[in-house]
VOFITI-343978 format. One record per atom (N, C-alpha, C): x, y, z. Coordinates in pm, whole numbers, plus 50000, padded with zeros to 5 digits. Layout:
<atoms>
XYZ/...
</atoms>
This chain:
<atoms>
467903222827682/468483234927625/467433242127542/467293255027563/466293263027493/466583263627344/465513262427263/465663263527119/465933278127080/466703280126974/466983293426922/466633294226775/466213305826733/466073308226589/467453311226533/467613310326402/468913313526341/469273328126367/468283336826370/468533351126399/469093352726539/468493345926635/468973346726773/470403341426786/470713330626713/472053324926718/473083334626660/472713341226552/473613351026491/473853362726586/472803367626649/472923378926743/473773374926864/473533363026915/474273358227032/475763356526999/476043350726883/477433348826842/478133362126823/477463371626760/478053384826736/478353391926867/477473390526964/477693396627095/478883390227165/478973377027155/480103369927217/481433374527156/481493375227024/482713379626956/483073393826995/482083402427006/482333416427043/482903417327184/482323410027278/482703411327419/484003404127453/484273392827387/485403384527431/486573383527333/486383387327208/487443385527109/487963398527048/487623409927109/488053422627052/488743431727152/489403425427250/490123433427350/491203442027285/491983436127194/493093443427130/492573455427053/491473453426980/490913464626903/490513476126993/489743473427096/489273484227183/490393490127267/491353482027304/492513487127377/493283497127292/493483493827164/494173503027073/493323515227042/492003513027032/491093523926998/491103534927103/491043530927232/490973541227338/492323547727363/493403542027308/494683548927314/494693560927221/493963559627111/493873570627013/492703579827046/491553573927078/490353581627112/490063579527262/490623588027343/490503586427489/489043586927533/488733579027636/487343577627679/486753590627733/487553598527802/486993610727863/486533620827759/487063620027637/486673629327532/485873622727419/485933609427411/485333602627296/484493590527335/483853591127454/483083579727501/481993575927402/481313585827347/480233583127252/480723575927128/481853580227077/482403573826957/482843559426986/483483557227100/483933543727136/482733534227148/481663539127213/480453530927225/479833528627088/479883538827004/479303537326869/480093527126788/481413526726808/482223516926735/481863502726776/481483500926904/481023487826950/479723483926880/478833493726866/477553491326797/477803487726651/478673495326584/478973492826443/479613479126426/480563475726513/481223462826503/480243451326526/479353453026624/478353442726652/477463440326530/476923451026474/475993449326363/476713445626233/477983449326221/478733445126103/478963429926107/479233424626227/479373410126242/478053403126215/476963409026266/475623403626238/475383403326088/475713414226021/475513415025876/476333404525804/477583403025843/478463393425778/477943379125794/477573375425917/477063361825941/475723359725873/474913370125865/473603369025799/473753366425650/474753372325589/474943371125444/475503357525403/476283351125491/476963338725451/476333326225510/475373327725601/474813316025669/473453312225611/473273299325593/471973293925555/471543284125664/470353278525649/469843269125748/470803257325766/471483253425657/472333241525662/473813244925697/474193257325676/475613260825696/475863269425818/474813274125884/475003283925991/475863278526105/475633266226146/476423260626258/477893258526220/478193251926108/479613250326072/480353263526057/479703273425995/480353286425974/480643293126108/479663293326197/479853299826327/480923292526409/480933279326405/481933271726479/483343274926428/483513275226296/484823278626238/485253292626279/484313302126273/484613316026311/485033316826458/484313309926545/484623310126688/486003304126717/486303292826655/487573286126681/488763294526633/488673299426511/489783307326457/489913320626529/488793326826562/488823339826630/489463338726768/489273327226835/489893325526967/491423325626956/491953319226852/493403318926831/493913332426783/493163338826694/493523352226647/493583361826765/492603360726853/492533369026973/493773366927060/494173354327076/495343351327159/496613357727102/496863355826973/498103360926914/498133376126912/496993382426887/496963397126888/497173402427029/496523396227128/496663400727267/498063398227321/498643386827285/499913382727344/501123389027278/501103390327144/502293394827073/502093407826995/500873413226995/500573425326919/500873423626770/500633411626718/500823409326575/499523412326502/499633413526371/498473415926286/498263403726198/497053398626191/496763386826110/496313391425972/497293395225888/496983399125751/497343387725657/497233389825525/497473379025430/498913373925433/499863382925462/501263378625472/501473369725593/500833373225705/500953364925825/500293351325802/499173351125731/498513338325702/499413329625615/500073335725516/501013328225432/502153322725516/502653330825607/503733326425694/503293314525779/502053315125831/501533304125913/501323291425829/500853293225705/500613281725619/501913274625581/503023282125581/504303276425542/505173272625662/504593273525782/505333270025904/505233255025929/506353248925964/506323234525989/505883231626133/505743218726163/505193214626293/506083218926409/507403217826393/508323221626501/508173236226537/508083244726435/507933259126459/506573262126522/505553254826481/504223256726538/504213253126686/504893242226721/504943237926861/505673248026948/506613255426889/507323266026962/506353276627014/505223278126944/504273288726978/503183284127075/503073271127097/501993265927182/502293268827329/501313274827398/501443277727541/500153273527612/500223272627743/499033269627822/497983280427803/498433292927798/497503304027779/496773302727646/497493298627542/496873296927412/495823285927417/496133275127484/495173264127499/493923268827572/494113276827676/492963281927752/492103291127666/492733299727587/491983308127493/491153299427401/491803289227345/491153280727247/489983273127308/490173268227432/489113260427497/487943269227538/488223280327611/487143288227668/486503298027568/487273302727470/486703312127373/486423305627238/486863293127222/486633286227096/485843273427110/486393263927184/485773250627191/484443250727265/484403256827384/483153256527463/481993263527395/482173276027344/481053282127271/480703274327145/481683268127081/481403260126961/480583247726997/480883241927114/480103230427159/478653234427185/478463246227242/477103251227265/476363252827131/477053258827032/476443260826901/476093247326839/476973237626855/476743224326798/475523217526861/475363219326992/474303212327064/472953219327058/472963232627043/471713240027049/470793235926934/469523234826962/468543231026860/467943243626800/467953244426668/467413256026599/465933254026568/465193264626583/463763264426549/463613262526398/462803252826361/462593250326219/461503259526166/461883267326066/460923276426004/460893273925854/459783277825793/459673276025649/460683285025578/460943281925452/461893289925375/461453304525370/460143306925353/459633320625345/459853328025477/459553321425590/459743327725720/461223330725746/462063321225711/463513323025732/464043334325643/463583334725521/464033344925426/463623358825471/462383360325513/461883373425559/462633377925684/462833368425776/463553371725899/464993376125869/465623369225774/467003372525740/467093386225672/466153388925585/466143402025517/465953413325618/465063411225713/464853421325817/466133423925896/466833413025928/468073414226006/469153421725926/469243418625798/470233425225711/469913440125698/468653443125675/468243457325660/468483464925789/468093458825902/468293465226032/469783468126055/470633458426023/472073460126043/472613471625960/472213472125835/472683482725745/472223496325793/470963497225834/470403510025881/471153514826006/471353505926101/472033509726225/473483513926197/474173506526112/475553509926079/475633523626013/474813525825913/474823538625840/474463550225932/473423548326014/472993559026105/474073562326208/474693552026261/475733554126363/476943561326303/477363556926187/478503563326120/478173577826087/476953580426047/476523594126014/476573603026138/476103597826252/476073605826375/477483609526421/478443600726397/479833603326440/480743604226317/480273610826214/480973611026085/482383616826095/482563627126178/483903633126190/484893622926247/484463615626347/485333605526408/485653594326309/484633589726236/484863578726143/485703583026024/485613595725987/486473600925880/487933600425921/488223604826043/489603604326092/490053589926114/489113581526159/489413567226179/489843560926047/489153564125939/489433558125809/490683563725744/490913576825762/492033583325693/493343583025770/493263585225901/494473587325980/494863575426068/493933566326091/494223555326185/493843541726125/494263539626001/493943527025932/494403514526006/495593514726070/496043502626139/495093497626247/494203506326298/493273501926402/492363490726352/492003491526226/491053481526173/491693467726157/493023467026161/493703454226143/493493444826262/492973449926373/492753441326489/491273438526514/490423442226420/488993439026432/488813424026410/488153417626504/488023403026504/486543399126503/486043391326405/486773383126309/486923389326170/486403401426151/486313407026017/487643407525944/488723411826016/489963413925942/490643400925903/490593390825991/491223378325951/490423371525839/489103373725836/488293368225727/488663375125595/488783388425600/489193396225482/490583391825436/491513390125531/492883386325498/492953372325438/492093363225488/492043349725432/491613350225286/490593358425258/490143360125120/491233365925032/491963375425087/493063381725012/494173371624986/494473363325085/495503352925071/495093342924962/493843338524966/493343328924867/493393335024728/492993347724717/493003354524588/494403355424531/495373358524617/496753359824572/497383346424538/496903335924603/497593323024594/496963313424495/495633313024488/494993302024416/494163305924294/494003318624265/493053322224160/493713324624024/494993321424013/495683324623889/495873312523796/495243301323830/495363289523747/496713282923762/497053273923670/498353266923677/499513276823673/500523274323756/501663283223761/502603280223644/502853290223563/503803289123452/505023297323489/506173290723501/507383297523545/507983305423428/508143318323451/508753327023349/510273326423363/510933322723255/512383322023256/512983336123249/514083338023320/514843350423310/516323346823300/517083355623240/518533353823234/518983341623158/518233337423056/518653325622979/519923328222899/520253341022883/521473344722812/522703344922904/522513341023030/523563342223130/524803334123093/525953340523106/527233333723087/528283340023178/529243332023216/530313336923303/531443342323217/531793354723243/532843361423167/533993364723261/535133358523239/536293360723325/537433366823245/538253374223314/539443379923250/540493368923231/541513372023155/542533361923122/543293356923244/543423365623346/544163361523466/543253355823576/541963354823542/540983349823640/540703335123610/541623326523650/541523312423611/541113303123724/540713308723838/540303300223951/538773300023962/538253288624007/536823287624033/536473295024161/535203298324175/534723305424294/533963295924385/534153297924514/533423290424616/532783300624710/531473302024700/530743312124777/529683305324863/529653308924991/528603304125081/527753315925124/526463314725100/525503324925143/524753319625264/524823326725375/524083323025495/522863332025506/521683326025500/520433333525518/520083333025665/520203344525733/519933345225876/518443345625904/518083343726029/516673343626071/516463353426185/515603363326162/515133372526267/516273379626339/517273384126263/518443390526323/518403405526300/518033412926401/517923427526392/519303433926405/519533444226326/520863450226316/521323456826445/520383462726519/520803470626636/521223462026755/521173448526740/521703439826844/523013433226803/523613438326694/524953434126654/525963443926713/526943438726788/527973447726840/528773453826725/528783447426609/529413453126490/528783466526452/527523468226492/526803480626462/526743490126582/527543487426684/527603496326799/526763492326917/526183480426914/525393475627027/526283474527151/525773478527264/526583479327387/527103465827433/526393455127402/526843441727439/527693435627328/528623427027369/529483420327271/528783407827219/528053409627110/527353398327049/528073392926927/529173399326887/529963394726771/531443393526805/531783386726914/533183386226956/534103379426856/533603369126788/534433361726693/534553368926560/533443374226511/533463381126382/534333393626386/534443399826503/535293411726514/536763408326492/537123395726506/538503391426484/538743387026340/537673387126260/537803383526119/537793396326034/538353395325917/538423406925828/537123407825748/536053411625818/534743411925752/534383426225713/533423427025621/532853440025582/531423440025631/531103449125720/529783449625782/528923460225714/527713456325676/526783465625613/525763469925719/525993481625773/525243486025892/523873491725861/523573494325734/522273500225697/521563491725592/521413479125623/520743469725533/519283468025575/518383468625478/516943467325505/516383454925436/515383449025498/514723437225440/513613441525346/513153432025264/512033435025173/510723429825230/510763424225349/509543419625415/509793418125564/508753414225636/508873412525781/508613398225823/508583389025727/508393374925759/509223366525664/509543354325705/510353345525623/509663342325491/508363339725495/507613336025375/507643347025271/507753359425314/507783370725221/509213374325183/510113375125282/511453380325258/512353370825180/512333357925211/513263348825147/513063348124996/511843345924945/511693346224799/511953360024740/511633370524815/511843384124765/513323387324750/514143383124847/515553386824846/516323380124733/515863368524686/516513361724575/515853365024440/514833373524445/514043376724326/514673388024245/514373388424116/514823399224029/514043412124057/512873410824122/512043422524150/512503429524277/512423442724278/512693449924402/511453449824490/511583454524613/510493453424710/509223460024661/509343471624599/508153479024554/507423471824441/508143463624365/507543457024250/507253442324276/507703437224390/507553423024420/506143419824468/505663408224431/504423402724485/504583387624493/503743381324573/503823366824588/503653359824454/502693364324373/502443357924244/503643359324152/504253371124151/505443373024068/506573364024116/506693362924248/507773354924305/507693340324267/506483334424275/506353320124248/506303316924098/506093327024016/505963324623871/507143330023791/508203334323859/509383339523790/510633332823847/511553329123761/512803323323807/513563333423894/514443328423978/515213337024068/516703336424035/517523342224120/518953343224091/519623329424084/519093319524158/519673306024149/519463300124010/518303303023952/518033298223816/518963304923715/519213317823733/520103324923641/521513319023648/521993316423769/523293309923785/523313296223717/522203289123729/522083275723669/522143276623516/521583287423461/521593289223315/523003290323259/523963294423340/525343295723292/525943282123260/525433271623324/525933258123301/527223255123373/527713264423453/529013262123518/529003265623666/527823266223729/527743269023872/526983257623939/527643250724030/526993240324110/526323246824231/525053244124251/524273251024354/523703240824452/523793243924580/523233235324685/522573244024791/521343240724827/520633247624935/520453237725051/520983241525168/520773233725290/519943241825387/518973235225449/517963242625525/517813237325666/518033246025765/517733242525904/516543250725954/515843257225862/514623264625892/513463256425835/512343262625811/511183255125762/511423249725621/511753258325525/512113254125389/512593266525313/512803265225184/513343276325105/512283285925055/511013283525090/509893291825045/509813292424892/510203281524828/510093280424682/511323284724607/512323290424674/513503295524605/514333284124546/514433272924618/515333262024579/514623250424511/513473252824451/512703241924390/513423235424273/514323242824207/514933237724084/516443235424099/516913234824226/518323232024251/518423221224359/519633216224383/519833205924486/519463211624623/518683203724699/518143208524827/518223197324931/518523200925055/518523191125164/518073198025292/517163191525364/516703196625494/517613191325604/517983200225696/518823196425810/518083198525942/516753196925935/515913198726054/515863186326142/516343175126090/516303162726169/517683156126167/517853146426255/519143139426266/519433130426146/518473128826057/518703120825937/519843126625855/519903140125845/520993146825774/521913154625866/521363159425976/522113168126065/522693160026181/524003159426190/524653151526295/524813159126426/524433172026424/524593180226544/523203184226596/522503174626652/521203177126712/521363175826863/521333187226933/521643187727076/520473194027150/520173188727267/519143194427354/517813195927281/517483186027198/516193185627132/516083194227008/517193199926961/517133208426843/518363206326757/518143205426625/519263204126532/519893217826510/521213218326518/521933231026518/522403235026378/522523248026359/522953253426230/524333248126189/525203246226285/526563241926257/526603228526184/525543220326203/525483207326137/525383208325985/524993220025934/524863221625789/526213221625718/527313222825793/528643222625731/529133208425704/528533198625770/528953184625752/528733180125607/529753174025551/529613168325417/529793178125303/530013190825330/530183200525222/531473197925144/532463192325210/533703188925139/533423179425023/532523170025045/532193160424939/531513167424822/530603176724851/529923184024744/530933191924662/531903198124729/532923206024659/533793196824573/534153185324628/534983175724554/534253170624430/532953167924443/532163162724332/532013172924220/532183185724250/531983196324150/533273203824119/534363196524124/535673202324093/535663207923951/536223219823937/536273226423807/535123236023783/534093235523868/532943244523855/533003255323963/532323266323937/532033275824045/530983269424134/531043272624263/530143266124360/529453276724445/528123275424455/527333284524538/526513276224635/526773277924765/526083270324870/525283280024956/524003276924977/523153285325061/522813277425188/523063283425303/522733277425433/521663285925499/520483280325515/519343287625572/519243284425721/519573294125802/519653292225948/518313291026019/518343284526134/517273285926232/517493299026308/518753302526328/519123315726379/518413319826507/517723331026500/517043336826617/515523335126609/515093323926555/513653321626540/512973321826677/511963330226691/511243331426817/509933323726816/509253323626928/509553330727052/510503323127147/510843310627115/511673302727206/513153305227178/513593317527200/514993321027171/515963312427252/515543308527371/516423300727459/516773287127401/516033282527303/516303269627239/517243270927120/517593283027082/518373285326961/519873284626983/520293281527104/521723280727133/521953269927238/523203265427247/523563255527348/524063262627474/524223254927580/524483260627714/525713269627718/526753266227643/527993274027651/527833288227598/526743290927527/526513304427474/525533312427561/525183307127677/524283314527766/525103324227852/525533334827787/526383344827851/525563355327926/524443359127866/523613369627925/522463363228002/522383366128130/521353360028216/520713370628304/519553367828363/518713355828344/518003356128209/517603344528161/516983343928029/515513339628041/514763343427940/513343339327931/513323325027877/512893315527960/512873301527920/511463296327900/510693304127829/509333300227792/509013306927658/508083301027584/507653307427460/506513317327485/506093318627610/505063328227647/505773341027694/506143349227599/507033360527626/506453370527725/505143371327733/504513380927825/504813377627971/505183365227998/505483361128135/506903365128178/507713369628083/509103373228112/509253388428111/510293393028178/510633407228167/511263409528031/511243421927986/511843424827856/513343421727856/513993424027969/515423421227976/515713406427963/514873398028021/515053383628008/514893379127863/513943385227793/513743382227651/514973386327570/515453398427598/516633403627527/517843394727555/518003390227679/519133381627714/519133368827631/517973362427620/517863350027542/518143352827395/517603363827345/517803367527204/519273370127175/519943377527263/521363380727243/522243368227252/521863358827338/522603346127343/522503338527211/521333339127148/521153332627018/522013339426912/522173352726922/523063359826830/524513355726851/524893353026975/526243348127004/526483334826932/525463326326931/525603313526861/525773315826711/525013325126654/525153328426512/526553333726483/527073341926574/528443347026559/529433335526549/529273325526635/530163313926632/529983305826505/528733304326462/528433296726340/529053303326218/528893316426205/529453323526091/530973322626089/531563322826207/533023321526216/533463307726169/532683297426202/532983283926153/532863283126001/531883290125944/531743290525798/532993296825735/533473307625795/534683314325745/535883305025755/536013297925868/537123288525884/537053277325781/535843272925749/535653262725647/536153267825511/535813280125477/536223285925349/537733288125342/538333291325454/539783293725455/540573281425410/540013269525432/540673257125390/540843256725238/539933263625168/539933263225022/540483275924959/541073284525042/541483297624993/542623296924892/543403286224893/544513284924799/544073278824666/542873273124662/542393266724540/541233274324475/540463281324556/539273288324506/539323303124547/538583311124472/538273324724519/537053323224610/537243325724740/536203322624838/535533335224891/534283333424935/533543344624994/532373339225076/531993346725179/530763343825254/529923356325258/528643354625230/527663365525245/526693361425355/526503370125452/525463367825553/524433378925543/523163375025539/522083384925534/520843378925601/520293385925700/519083381125768/517873383425680/516843375325702/515613376925623/514763388625673/514763390925804/514013401925863/514523403926005/514003413926074/514393416326212/513403410226310/513323416026429/512493410326536/512173420926640/510913421326683/510513429926794/510633422126924/511163428727025/511423421927153/510653428227268/509453433027239/508603438527344/508523453627346/509223460227254/509113474727247/507673478727214/507123487527295/505723491927279/504753480227277/505113469527347/504223457927357/504203449027234/505113451327138/505133443527014/506223432827023/505873420526984/506813409326987/506903402826849/507963395026830/508183387126709/508283396126585/507593392526477/507723400026351/506443397926271/506423402726148/505293400126060/504293411526048/504563423126110/503653434526092/503693439125946/502593444625894/502643450225760/503813459925746/504503459425633/505773466525618/505643481325650/504543487625605/504433502025621/504313506325767/503873497125853/503723500625994/504693493126085/505573485126024/506533477426103/507603486526162/507993484226286/509083492126346/510413488726280/511373497526299/512703495626243/513313482326287/512963477826407/513523465226460/513183453326371/512063454126295/511653442926209/512183443926067/512723455626027/513153457425888/514643460825874/515293465425981/516723468625978/517483456126021/518223450025929/518733436525951/520263436025954/520753425226016/522183422526016/522633417525879/523783422625832/524333418325703/525833420825701/526573411325648/528033412825642/528593403725533/529883405625506/530543397925400/531983395225441/532463383325408/533883379825424/534413375625288/535583380625252/536183377525122/537553371125143/537813360225071/539103353625077/540163361325000/541393356325005/542533363524946/542343365624796/541913355324726/541743356624582/540663366324545/539563366224619/538443375224589/538823389724615/539633392124716/540043405824749/540843412324638/541553404124561/542363409624452/541493414824337/540253410024333/539363413424221/538343424224257/538343428424384/537363438224432/538103449624500/537643461724479/538223473524545/537763473724690/538533467224778/538123465524917/538023478924990/538973487824966/538963500625034/537703508525000/537353508424874/536133515424831/534893508724890/534883495324894/533743488024949/533543491125097/534643492025171/534533495525313/533943509425332/534333518625248/533813532225260/532313532825230/531883524025139/530463523925101/529613515025190/530223507725281/529493497725360/528463503825455/528573516825482/527603523325570/526433529425492/526483528525360/525383533625278/524123525225299/523003530725257/521743523325268/521633513225155/521543500625193/521323489725098/520103481825144/519663472625059/518503464425095/518593450925027/517623442525054/517513429624985/517483431324833/517043442924786/516973445324642/518343443724576/519413446124651/520753445524595/521303431324583/520723421724654/521323408424662/521373401424527/520303401624451/520223394924321/521413398724234/521663411624222/522693416724132/524093414924190/524203415424323/525493413324388/525973398924369/525073389324379/525433375224358/525903373024214/525163378524118/525563377023978/526913383523953/527133395324013/528413402023996/529553394224058/529293387824171/530323380024240/530813368424154/529893362724074/530253351423988/530593355823845/530723368923823/531053374323690/530053369923584/528773370123620/527733366023526/527303377923442/527323375723312/526853385923218/525473381723167/524483390323188/523103387423147/522313400323140/521233400023064/520433412223048/519653416023173/519563407023272/518823410423395/519743415823504/521033416123477/521993421323576/522083436523566/522013443023682/522143457623689/523373461023772/524373466323707/525623469123775/525463479423886/524563489023865/524393499423967/523723494124094/523163481824090/522563475624207/523513465724275/524663463724217/525663454324269/526473461324378/526373456424500/527073462724613/528583462724593/529103452724520/530553451424503/531123460924399/530243467124319/530723476324216/530723490624268/531723498224227/531863512024274/530713520424223/
</atoms>
């Protein structure tokens, strides 16, 4: 094998990344800047990207670190390339957080033969070459001079190229910012740095208490305890609910229940890792950040401060994303706790087992139970329901969505919604058993929506400002028992149910439902208040 200098290895790696790992970027670029009118600019962008990668590798690589760094870049870029090409997702800091908090089962849902091929041919094989190639040994002075020349050359070429096409680059920077989100490897490297900065640079986490003054204030005739179940849905977009006018009957059971449907509910994020802590947070979407979320108590803590609310979080998803760290928690992802594990997957319905015991153990207290669904978690929608709910056919029975027609994907997704419809109905039936002893209620709210191939976009997780409505407009509804209806103006609530609400309202609505008085409660944000 021919020996290479470190400069040659950097140039060769940069060329490989440009040619094989940036299909999504150039595909999106020529949609905006058509080749027949902007060929020069498109070619110039290739030159800029090549030399920017050269510059980046030149700045971070030394004689001892160049091979490990390049191998890591090649391996990760091959996977980044696959996900961007296959699902049109963006690998930003929120997506990285979502991936870091994904469990093994969810990760396996995403593994495909195509992904393995990407990883082997665009990651492993070039990395093996880098590992085996022998580098020319040069003195520190020779290496330093060579590196400085390469850095200067890269900067000069980049500046000159941008100057020659300044009008195009000005519009690129101002009007088409999302294009840069698919530059590989630069953007995922930037996003990793942003994720690390947001997550690890703040020192020990000190939890800020809120609502320590919380107390339950009831009227003289309000002498019954409350039993409320909150179902946190997964990837349930509003426009596929027949309750919202969808042409297919995806809510046949709920339509027979006296529910209140909130047809204009929006999420505060496009991923579980972002939305779940945000929706239970005191902060609204505009003011929320990951650091604030992990360092500030949430609505469960405020309820706990009252001293009279028993709280339980049951999870059939990855986890609570930090929301339930200070309350009773149980995972229902395995048969150890979940008795309803069918066809290789534990079902949401299993989370109802044993709840009677929890209620009995906390007699005399208000009770708040959160059930975190697996719901419509993609891309393997066909695994989210059992055979009896396969009403819409044919279905996409692979996690490689590009191999299926859009209709097959939609069929599988809608079947999973049918299962959620049945699950929510079972939750309501469970609560009805206690309607004579407790004031009962169920709240259902999805964490985010889901793209099903519209404009080539799949799954979720796009940056909020550029996410389609399918990822942010979510399913949400409420069922109230007989006792609860006497305390709420139902007619007024039905009239307001079509108003625009969001996850921002959940914190205050939960406190209002339990009659909690505290300085962090805002009545005007409580959906149940006129």
